[in-house]
N, C-alpha and C positions, 0 to 999 in steps of 0.2 A: 353539581352532583357530588355526593360524598365519595371519597376514595374507597370506602369499604365495599361499595357495590361491585368492584372488580375482583375482590378477594375470592368469592366462591368460584368464579370463572378461572382464576389463576390456579386454585387448588385442583380443580377438575382437569385443567390442561396439563398440569405438572405430572399427572399420573401416567401419561403416555409419552414421556420424553426420552425413552431409552435410545432412540435413533437420532435425536436432534444433533448431538455433538458430531458424530461421524459424518452425517449427511451434510451439515453446514461446513465442516472442515473439507469435505470432498468438493463442495462448491467453491471454497476458497482456493483449493489446489487447482481446480479447473481454470480459474481466472489467472492464477500464476503461470500455468502452462501456456495460456494464451500470450502473456507478456513476453516470455522467453522463447517463443516459438521460432522466431526468425534468427536467433543468435547464431546457429550453426551455418546459415547461408547468407549472413549479412554482407560478406565481401563479394558474394556472387550476385547480389540483387541488381546492380546496374545492368548486367548481362541478361539476367532472367526477365527483367521488366523492360529491356531495351530503352534505357534512359541513362542519364548522367549520374555519377556518384552523388552529387549534391542533391539531385531530385530524389534519389533512392532513400536518402536519410529521412525524408518526410514520412516514409512508411512507419518508422519508429517514432518520430516526433508527433505525428498525428494521434497515435494511440496514447502517448504520454499526456498530450493536451486534453484529449477526451476523458481520460481517466481522472485527471486532476479536477475537472469540472464535475464529473459524474459523482464522485464520492460524497461531497456535501449535499448535492441536489437530490440524489437518490436517498440519502439518509433522511433528509427532511420529508420527502414524499412518503417514505416509509412510516415516519411518525404520524403523518396526516392520514394516509389511506391504507395502512396495513403493511407491516414489514415483510411478511411472507409474500404478499401479492407483488410488491415492488422488487423483491429478490428474484421472483420468477420472471418479472419483466426484464430485469437486468440481464439475467442469463439468456432470455429469449433474444434480446437485441444482440448479445454476443454471438449466439448461434447464427443469427442472420448475417452478421458481419463475417463470420467464418466461412459461410457458404458463398458469399460474394467473392471473398478472396480465393476460394477453392476453384472457381471457374474462370479466372481471368489471368492473363499475362500482361495486362496493360496497367500503367501507373495510376491513372485516375480512379478506375474501379477498385484497385487495390487500396488506395488511400481511403476511399469511402468505406470499404470493408473494415479496414484497420481502425478507423474512427468509431464505427459501430462496435467493434470488439472492445474498445476502451471503456464503453459503458458498463462492461462487466465488473469494473473495479468497485462499483457500488455494492457488490455482494459482501464485502468485508464489514463495513459499518452496519449494514442491514442484518447480517448474521449475528453480530455482537448484540444488537438491539433485541433480536428474537430470543437469544439466550437469557438476557436480563428479564424478559417478560415471562418465560416459561420454565426456566430451570430452578430447582430448589437451591437455597443459599449454599448448601454444602458442595454443590457441583458447579456453581457459577464460576468461581475463580479458575478452576482447571479447564472448564469449557471455553472461556474467553481466551485463555492462554493458547489452547489448541487452534482456535479460530484465527487469532492474531498472527500466529507463527505459520499458518498454512500458506501464506503468500511466499514466504521464504522456502518452505518445504517444497512447494510445487515448482518454484524456480530452480531449486537444486536438482530435483529429480527429473525435471523436464529436459535439462541440457543433454544428458546422454541419450535419452529416448529420441529427442528431436534430431540429434546428430546421427543416430542409427537409421532413422527414417529417411533423412535427407541424403545419406550416403548410399543407401541401397534401393530407394524407390523414387518416384516422382515427388518433387518438393511440395506439390499441391496436396499430397496426402497429409501433410502437417495440419492443414486447415480442415480437411475432412475429419481427422482425428479430434481436433478441437471442437468441431460441431457435434460429434458423437458424444464426447464426454459432457458437453453442455446439455444435450438432450437427456442424458442419464441423470445429471444433477437436478434438472427440472422435475423429472419423474419422481426421483427419490424425495425431493422437497415436498411435492404435493402429496406423496403417500405417507411420509413419516414425520414431517415437521408440523406441529399444531399451529393453527392460525394465531392463537393468542388473542387477548382482548384488544379491540380498537380503542385507543385512548386520546387521540389527538383532536383538537378543535381548531377552527379557523380555516383560512384559505392558504393557498400557495403563493409565496412572494415571487411573482413572475419578474417584476423589475429587478429584484435582488438577484435572481438567477441569471438574467441577461447581463447585469453589471459584473457579477462574479466571473461569468464566462469571458466577457470582453477583457476584464482586468487580468485574468490568468493567461489568456492567449497573448496579450501584450507583454506580460512579464516573462513567461516561459519561452516564448518564441526567440527573443534575443539571447536568453540564457543558453538555449540549446544550439543556436546557430551563430553565436557571437564569434567564435574562433574562425568560422568560415567567412562571415561577412566583415569581420574586423570590429574589435570591441569599441573603437572610437569612431566607427563609420556613422554617418548621419542616420542611416536606417536603424542601427542598434540604439543609438542615443535617443532618437525620436520615439521608438517603441517603449523604452524605459520611462520616458517622460509621460507618454500616454498612459502607461500602466499606473504610474504614481497618481495621475489626475483621476483616472477612472476608479481606482480602488479607494481613493479619498472620498469621492462623491458617493461611491457604493457604501462606504462605512457610515457616512452621514445618513444615508437613506435607511440603512439597517437599524440605526439607533432610533429613528423616528417611526419606523414601520411597526404597527401594532402586532403583526405576526411575522417576524423577520425570518429569512432563510437561515441566518446565523445569528444567534443571540450574542452580540458582541459584549454586552454587559456581563453575561456569564463567562464569556471567554476571557474577559479582562481580570477575573478573579485570579489570585496568585496561583492556586493549585492547578487551574485549567491552563492559564497562560504559560506557566513554566513547563507543564507537560507538553504543550504544543511546541514550544521552542526546543525542548529536548528531542521531540520527535523529528523536528527539522534536522537536527544534528545527526540523529540516527539514520535518517534517509540518506544524508551525504555519505556517511560511513558505510552503510550496508552495500551500496552499489559498487564500491571500489573493487571488491574482490571479484565481482563478475566481469569487470573491465580489465583486470590485471592478470589473473591466473590463466584464462584461456589462451591469450597470445603467448604468454611465457611457456606454457606447456607445448604449444604447437610450433613455435619457431624452431627452425632446424638447428641441430647441434653445431653446425659449421659457424654459427654466430659466436660461439664461445660461451653462451649463457642459455640459449634456448634448449628445451628438453626433448624436442623432436618427436612428440607423441601425435598419433593420428587424432582426428576429430572426435571419434567415439571414446577413445581412452581419456582424452582431455575432459570430456563431459563426465565420465565416470569418476575422475579425480575430484570433481566438484560435487558429486552426489552426496558425500558425507556431510556437506554443509546443511542440506535439507533434512537428512536423516537425524542428525544431531539436534537440530531445532525441534523436531517432533519429540525426541527422546527426553529432552529437558523439561517438557511440560509438567510431568509429575513433580519434578524437582521444584519448579516454580510454585506449584500449588502448595507444597509443604513450606517453602521459604516464605511465601506470602502470608499463609495462615499464622506463622510464628512471628514474623518480623514486619509484615506489611509489604504492599506493592512497591513502595518507595525503595526499600532495601533490595528487593529483587531487581529493580531497575538499575540501581547503583552497582550491584554485583554483576549484572549482565554487561554493563558498559566497562567495568573494570576488566572483565575477561576479554572483551573485544579489544581493549587497549593492549593487553598482553599479546593477543593474536596478531594484531597488525604490527606491533613491535617485533615479534618473532619473524613475521613475514619479510621485514626489511632485510634480515640477514639469512633467512632460510629460503634460498631460491635455486639451489644447485642440484637438487634431486627431486624425482617425482614424489617420493614419500614426504619430502618437505611440504609440498603443496597440499597433500592430503592432511598432514598434521595441522597446518594453518587453517584449512577448511573446517576441520573438526573443532578446533578451539573457537574459531569465529562463529561457527554454528551454535555452539553452546552459549556464547555471549549474546548473540542476536536473539536466540530463542528466549532467553530470560528477559532481555530488555523489551522485546516486542510484546511478550506476554503481559508485561506489567502496564503497558500504555492504556489499553482499554479499561483495565481495572481502575486505574487512577482517574480516568475521565468519567467513567460510569459512576464512581463513588462521589464525584464532585458536582454532578448536574442532576436536575430533576428527571424522573423517568420519562416524562414527555419529550425531553430533549436528547435522549440517548442516541438516536440515530443521527441527528444533525451534528451533535457534538463529536461523535466518533467519525463522522464523515469529514468534518473539518480537521480532525487529527490525522486522518488518512491523507487529506490534502497536503498537510504540512510535510508528511513523509514523501509525497509525490514531488513536491517542490524541492525537497532535499535531494531526491534521486535525480531530478533534472540538473540541479547545480553540480552534483557529483559527476554526471555524465559529461557536462560541459568542461568542468575543471580538469578531470582526469584525461579526457580526450585531448585537451589543449596541452597538458603536460607531456603525454605520450607523443604527440605530434612534434612538439618543440624539442624533445630530447631524442628524436629518431636518428638512426644511423643508416647509411646505405648498405643494401645487400643485393648484389648483382644489379645495381643501378636503381633499386626500389627502396624507398625509406621504410624501415620497420622499427617498432618500438625498441628503445635501448634499455639496458639494465638500470641506468640512472632514473629513467622515467618511472619504472616500476617501483623503485625505492621511494621516490618523492611522492608518488600516489599513495602508497601505504602510509607514509609519514603524515600526509595531509588527512587521511582517514583517521589515524590515531589522534591527531589534533582535534578533529571534529568530535570524536567520542569524548575526549577530555573536556571540551567545552560543554558537551551535554551533561557530563558528570557534575561539573560546577553548577550548572543550572538546577540539576536534580537535588543537589545538596540543600537548596533553598525551599524545596517542597515541604509542606507541613509533615511533621512526624505522625505516626499512627495515633498517638495519644492526643495530639492537637487536632487531628481530623475528627476523632470521636467527640472531642469537646465542642466542635463546631457543627456537629450533626443536627442538634435541635434548630440552630439558625438556618441551616440549609433546608431542612424539612419545612420550616415556616415559610421560607422564601418560595419553595416549590408550591406550597398551598396558595400563596398569593398569586404566583404566576398562573396557576390553573384557574383561580377565580377570575383573574383579568381576562384570560382567554375565553372563559365561559361567558363573560359579559360582552366580549367583543364579537362573538360569533355563535351560531347555533351549535349546540353540543352534539358530539358523537357519543351515544350511550355506551358507558363502560361495561354494562352488563351483557352486551351482545358481542359474541366472539366475531373476529374477522372472518369473512368468507373467502374462499379461494379466488 
């Protein structure tokens, strides 16, 4: 079917898009709040759930694993069956998981609920895909910037709120609050976000989804538990070997599948591959601040380096991270229009390098941590805003959800690596305090240095991305390739009519 058949629908849909960006950004913030919900009570989880510290860490690990798998899977399902529909499904599963967690004090039901909550991570690639479908060109860059940065904004703003709730009410209220914001996000999405045109053809790659799930679990499980189990233990080494085998077989399947979950040929193109690798480095760097600053702020002054702040104050000191990320979105839009998304990505990573470098030496006062949070928030906001623009510009519209889902997956893998590495550094540089090991100042500095190194590696990768002029020169080739892909999908399966808008 000719692509022109979708244009009248797109023009009609675009007339009512005033609420799209704020609603989708709110959905992204809701998901981010879910991710950081338990940070204020993480040390109390073994007592709250009547379990061991090792078992309690699965409450965080399970959400991480579910989110890593959900991002590309929900992105692809959105391309196939409607992005708004699958966004509502993602939020609905997250609400269900929140309610399960809200009514239990037992480990297993809590794990089930947290895994269900992890499926909310599919909101980010789906929201970016909706914006590409319905926003006019002049609003697309800024809209995607706000959506991409919402995950950091929500994380930064959620810490003080979650700390306040945990300190003054029953900790289960955290999950009731998450469920309530999820319901609000669903209602606003159905009321204010247009369905957009359904454009995908073909079926869902179920073997590919199972393969990706098995491979990601086998990879991320030893990454997150390696320091506890022992990096050279048979269990860790066996899981890494299984991950390598499963992901290799999965890659071969995806290359041969007529309608793959992830188009690896597209992902192998220079502009897509380098953006994914830069996202991996950004994921490593982004999470370090969340792991370093809270304990630094809360450790008692008797250590000689701790800042002795209560839980709520420590959360408020990190709030500028999220606020700054949101405030730089207009800056990104102007920078991207003038110099391109590649320049914005490089600028953001340069600012992040400065922020982490400053953090290595600025650790002796509360205002130091606030300053570091502000600088890092500006850099992360610019860099994260550029990623969906780079991916979206490099792939065919029918692959937007899946491609951005894979990009979000790379960031999730980076976050898992960061959690494991920084956790190991802090544990191995700990010093005793009243007979209890606590993170030492050297561990904080090493963690920030590693984050700066990861950002630098990402900058080197980004330098090899095509310049805006080269990207424009390749646009006719990309358009022709997209037309061929659509023709192939059309011949392989019954078409979904482009002229019919997606139903709720």
